[in-house]
C-alpha positions, 0 to 999 in steps of 0.5 A: 486244784490243791487246797493251798492253792484251790483255784489254780489248775491241777496238772495235766495228766502226764505220760510219757512215750517210754511209759505208755510203750511199756504199758501198751506191751503189758496189755498183751501179756498174761494177767492174774484177773482181780477177785470179782466185786462183792454183791451189794446185797451181801451187805447188811445195808441196802446200799453199801457200794465200796468204790476204789478212788485211785489219785496219783497225788496227794496234793493236787486233783482237789476235785476228787476230794470234794466228790469224795466228801459228798459220795461219802455223805450219800452212803457210799463206802470209799477207799482212796489210793494216794501216794501218801497217808499223811500229806496234802489231802490225805487228812482231809479224806480220812475226815470224810470216813474214807479209807486211804491207802498210801500206795502210788499206782501212777506210770513210774516213767522215770524208773521203768523198771519198777512197772511190774512191781507197781502192777503187782501191788495194783493187783493186790490192792484189788484183791484186798479191797474187793471194790464194786466199782474201781474210779481213776482219775488220771491217765497213767494211774488208768493204764496201770489199772487196766494193765494190771487186772486185764481187759477181762476184769468183771470190776467195772471201771470209770475213768474220769478224764480230767482234761483233753490234753492226751486225747489231743495226741493221737497215739496217746488217744489210741492208747486210752481207747485200745487198752480198755476192756468191755467193762470200761466207762469214761466220765468226760469232763467237757463235751470236747472230750465226750465227742473225741471218745465217740469219734475213737469208736467208744459207744455212747452208752460208756461215755458220760458227761459230768463236769468236775465240781467244787465247793461253792463256799470256798468262794466270795464275790466280795472285793477287799482290796487287799491284792491292790494294797499289797501291790500299792495300786489305786482303787481306779487302777484296771488289774488284769489276772492270770491264776494257773501254775506254770507247766514247763513245756513237754518236748515229747508232745512237741511243745516249745512253750508252756500248755497254759499260754503264760508266754501269750498272756505276757506278750498281750500286755504291752499291746493293751497297755498302749490304749490303757497306759495305768493298766497293771497285771498279775500272774498268781501261781508258781511253777509245778513239779519243780519247773523252776527254770521255766518259771524264771524264763517267764520272769525274764520274758515279763521284765523285758517285755512288760517293765514292771507293770505285770507283777509275779506272786508266786504260789499263794494259800489266799487265792479265793480272797484274791480273785475278787479284787480282779477286773478281769481274768485271762485264761490263755491256755492252749489245752484245758478242760474248764477249771481255769474258768470256773473260779473267776466266774464263781468269784464274780470276775469276768472272763477272757478265754481261749477257745480250746477244749471245755473252755467253750462249755462255760464261756459262750461269747457274748453270754458269759465272756469273751473267746479268742483263738489260742496262741494270738496275743493280739486277740487277747489284748483286744479282748482285754481292752473291749472288756475293760472299756465297756464295764457295764457289758463286761459285768452283765456277761460276769453275772451270767457267768457267776449264775452258770457256773453255780449250777454246772459246777455245785459239786452236790449236783455233780457227785449225785451224777456220778453216783447214778452212774456208779448205780447204773454200772452195778445195777442198783435200784437207788438213784439220786435226786440231781434234779433237785439241783436243776435250774428253773 
């Protein structure tokens, strides 16, 4: 969730077949293990644990920044490897006191001949930083680290899984599991992901569950009606929104439509509008990673089917302020962790979501929102109608979801969970007070 669009989803991790196959070959090659990690007792402080975070983007993955900020406040020494030391979130990482190293350690799928140089750079980084723990956040960077340092590396490694997409495809799921060594661990971002690793044969003590936290102060439930003024809508016009970047279909995964279900949202609107004639919709978020042709296709689809009552706002920097103006948020994803549902609930907005990935962890039918099958515009339309036609019940669900989300996704609590995972992997005696954040 980038700073300029922090409500929008971070990109699903992308590792093409070509890059993955190369990594599979590299894992069987001879590698030079990195230097053993430092003993924390060698430092002047009682606990000075150095953690190397490897992030594939300087503009996205905002959850990593929030986590690093709290970890720094807990006393961890943090080094962040990013593609840039000046762009995007890099200055914010530096403002926390973290050291930023400009290096791109993602799989160079468009330039596979560069993979040996990337692996060499990764090994050099490990020798230079000498971390106590390596913490990766994307599939590609995780595979690069494992290939570069080898399965026998003495440095504990953690892959905090950003979403379930790669695990939904057998080849990539088994590549993830088979490339890991005995000191590799995973932090699942939802129960679906945690269970999938168990099914892949990963011992339960190596798979933790911790949700990607966010800064609760970024969100407000106060409706200012700025969005309605911009759209020239009356205060009583039902306004339903989808907030998400547009990801073009990944042909190598067999996708023919976008990952986030924009086509389903567009198709559901004419169905719902037959029952609520003054219904208006909005899609917030532009093309991700240059997917402008896909964005144009979606706009044309909406133009043909929605006749002007579905507005595209593109990429916005004021999303937190816009969210409370919505009467309902729809998350029609085909694959998702939880991000699409977190932000509207933190803004007090009711949610209709598809029953995929981690969304059922947060959106529980009749408790905190409504769940529908994925790829079913009729079911989405029915849930939209039910929500808008029973406002009192919908508000009750939103309040319950808001309270649940503020607890589960408070980064102060989730970062403390991660800190305790670190301590367990390095046999530190210090623990962090996660209990202080438990609900009574």
